[in-house]
C-alpha positions as CSV (number, residue, x, y, z in Angstrom):
1,X,0.8,8.1,-3.4
2,X,-1.0,10.2,-0.8
3,X,-1.1,8.9,2.8
4,X,-4.7,9.0,4.2
5,X,-3.8,7.5,7.6
6,X,-0.7,6.4,9.5
7,X,-0.8,4.4,12.7
8,X,2.4,3.7,14.6
9,X,2.7,0.2,16.1
10,X,4.9,-0.6,19.2
11,X,7.1,-3.0,17.2
12,X,8.6,-0.3,14.9
13,X,6.0,-0.7,12.2
14,X,3.6,1.8,10.7
15,X,0.2,0.8,9.4
16,X,-0.4,2.9,6.3
17,X,-3.6,3.6,4.5
18,X,-3.2,5.3,1.1
19,X,-5.8,7.7,-0.3
20,X,-6.7,5.1,-3.0
21,X,-7.6,2.5,-0.4
22,X,-4.5,0.4,-0.4
23,X,-3.1,-0.4,3.0
24,X,-0.1,-2.2,4.4
25,X,2.8,-2.0,6.7
26,X,6.1,0.0,6.6
27,X,9.0,-1.2,8.7
28,X,10.9,1.7,10.3
29,X,13.3,-0.5,12.2
30,X,16.1,-0.5,9.5
31,X,16.2,3.3,9.9
32,X,16.4,3.5,13.7
33,X,20.2,3.4,13.9
34,X,20.7,6.4,11.7
35,X,21.2,9.7,13.6
36,X,18.0,11.4,12.4
37,X,15.8,8.4,13.4
38,X,17.6,7.4,16.6
39,X,15.1,9.3,18.9
40,X,12.4,7.1,17.5
41,X,13.7,4.2,19.4
42,X,11.7,5.7,22.3
43,X,8.0,4.7,21.9
44,X,6.7,8.1,23.0
45,X,8.8,9.8,20.2
46,X,7.8,7.1,17.7
47,X,4.1,7.4,18.4
48,X,4.0,11.2,17.9
49,X,3.8,11.1,14.1
50,X,2.5,13.8,11.8
51,X,0.8,12.9,8.5
52,X,1.6,15.4,5.8
53,X,-0.1,13.4,3.1
54,X,3.0,13.2,0.8
55,X,5.3,12.6,3.8
56,X,5.2,11.6,7.4
57,X,7.3,13.3,10.0
58,X,8.2,13.2,13.7
59,X,8.9,16.0,16.2
60,X,12.6,15.1,16.2
61,X,12.8,16.0,12.5
62,X,13.0,12.5,11.0
63,X,10.7,12.1,8.0
64,X,9.8,9.7,5.2
65,X,8.4,10.5,1.9
66,X,5.3,8.8,0.5
67,X,7.5,7.6,-2.4
68,X,9.9,5.9,0.0
69,X,7.0,4.3,1.9
70,X,5.4,3.2,-1.4
71,X,8.6,1.6,-2.6
72,X,9.2,-0.4,0.5
73,X,5.9,-1.2,2.2
74,X,4.2,-4.5,2.3
75,X,0.7,-4.2,1.0
76,X,-2.1,-6.3,2.5
77,X,-3.7,-8.6,0.0
78,X,-7.3,-7.8,-0.8
């Protein structure tokens, strides 16, 4: 999967749009207690996301691969 668009939401979710048109939500909250993701508990840090198409990344160094997102996201029904 290639990520076309990622939009952070204040509730710890990411709205993801894939290049093939699928879209849905990925919940980052289960990751927020791990050391790498802990800075993302702050909204400003969480909202500064970088889309690398095959991954997403934050300034603090935390990242998620498109494969991880695809395996665990909830796709919106068409």
